C-alpha positions in Angstrom: 134.3 161.5 215.4 131.1 160.1 213.5 131.1 162.5 211.1 134.4 162.6 210.4 134.7 159.0 209.8 131.5 159.9 207.1 133.8 162.4 205.4 136.8 160.5 205.6 134.7 158.0 204.1 133.5 159.7 201.1 136.8 161.8 200.5 138.6 157.9 200.5 136.1 156.3 198.1 136.2 160.0 195.8 140.3 159.7 195.7 140.2 155.8 195.0 138.3 156.7 191.9 140.7 159.3 190.7 143.6 157.0 191.3 142.3 154.6 189.3 141.2 156.7 186.3 144.3 159.4 186.6 146.8 159.2 183.6 149.6 161.1 185.5 151.5 158.1 187.6 153.0 160.3 190.1 149.5 162.0 191.2 148.3 158.3 190.9 151.0 156.9 193.5 150.6 159.9 195.7 146.9 159.6 195.9 147.0 156.0 196.5 149.2 156.2 199.5 147.1 158.9 200.7 144.5 156.2 200.7 146.1 153.7 202.3 146.8 156.4 205.3 142.8 156.7 204.9 141.9 153.5 204.8 143.6 152.9 208.4 141.7 155.9 209.7 138.5 154.8 208.4 139.1 151.1 209.9 140.1 152.5 213.4 136.6 154.8 212.6 134.2 151.8 211.9 135.9 150.1 214.9 135.2 152.6 217.4 131.9 153.7 215.9 130.9 150.0 216.8 132.4 149.7 220.5 129.8 151.1 222.4 130.0 149.6 225.8 126.9 148.5 227.7 128.3 148.6 231.0 129.6 151.8 230.9 126.8 153.0 229.2 124.8 151.4 232.2 127.3 153.8 234.2 126.6 156.9 232.2 123.0 156.1 232.3 122.8 156.0 236.6 125.0 158.9 236.5 123.0 161.2 233.9 119.7 159.9 233.5 118.5 158.1 236.4 118.0 161.0 238.1 114.4 161.6 235.9 113.8 157.8 233.7 113.8 154.5 235.0 114.5 151.3 233.3 111.8 149.1 234.7 109.4 146.4 233.1 106.9 146.9 235.6 106.5 150.5 233.9 107.1 153.0 236.6 107.7 156.4 235.6 109.5 159.2 237.4 110.0 163.2 236.4 110.4 161.5 232.6 109.3 158.2 230.8 110.2 154.5 231.6 112.4 153.7 228.9 112.6 150.0 229.2 112.4 148.3 225.6 112.6 152.4 224.5 114.2 151.1 221.2 111.5 150.4 218.3 108.5 152.2 220.5 106.9 155.3 218.9 107.7 158.5 220.6 105.2 159.3 223.1 103.4 156.2 223.5 104.3 155.5 227.3 100.2 155.7 228.1 101.1 156.2 232.0 103.1 159.5 231.2 101.9 162.9 231.0 104.3 164.0 228.1 104.4 167.9 227.8 102.2 169.5 224.8 105.5 170.2 222.5 106.3 166.8 222.6 103.1 165.1 222.3 102.3 167.5 219.0 105.8 167.0 217.7 106.4 163.2 218.5 106.3 161.2 215.1 108.9 158.9 215.1 109.6 155.6 216.4 112.8 155.4 218.6 115.8 153.6 217.1 119.4 154.7 217.7 119.6 157.3 215.8 116.9 159.2 216.8 117.9 158.8 220.1 121.5 160.0 219.4 119.8 163.4 218.7 117.3 163.2 221.5 120.3 163.0 224.0 122.1 165.7 222.3 119.7 168.3 222.0 116.2 167.2 222.9 115.4 171.5 222.3 116.3 171.5 218.4 114.2 167.6 218.2 110.9 169.6 220.0 111.1 172.8 220.8 109.7 173.5 223.8 110.1 170.0 225.5 110.3 169.8 229.1 113.9 168.1 228.8 115.3 170.9 226.8 117.4 172.7 229.3 119.4 169.3 229.5 122.6 170.2 228.1 123.5 166.3 226.6 126.3 164.0 227.4 130.1 163.6 226.0 129.6 161.6 222.8 131.4 158.8 224.0 129.0 158.5 227.1 125.9 158.7 224.7 127.3 156.1 222.7 127.2 153.9 225.6 124.2 154.9 227.1 122.1 154.3 223.8 124.0 150.6 223.7 122.7 150.3 227.4 119.1 151.3 226.4 119.0 149.1 223.6 119.7 145.8 225.7 117.1 146.6 227.8 114.4 144.7 226.4 
């Protein structure tokens, strides 16, 4: 849905410019009607994109992530690293966790919402050979909720 929102916003900007600069009244009116409809879509996209649910994210984390990860301020790990305070942390920086050689050699970013989204969607694409590479990802809605939940754990 997020990609659709980006495309819709760009298309809408282009159409508004065309409508304002068009010399043909009929074309301008049609474009303004289309732009008004798309403006409604964009408003919906913006609302939906920001409407991640922390409580739903916790439930999704428990269902899909907690077998391998903890969110523990005391620092315990499972098969994957502890994710407490992950937002803003350097990838591969949990000193008490043994990262895969592939991850250690490629992890050169700080975790933020976008990086987590990419990682949850396709860890093997971000780091080929990672031990989490077999993970199939989660539904888009669950992913945004999990990210909101992780962001709240500081």
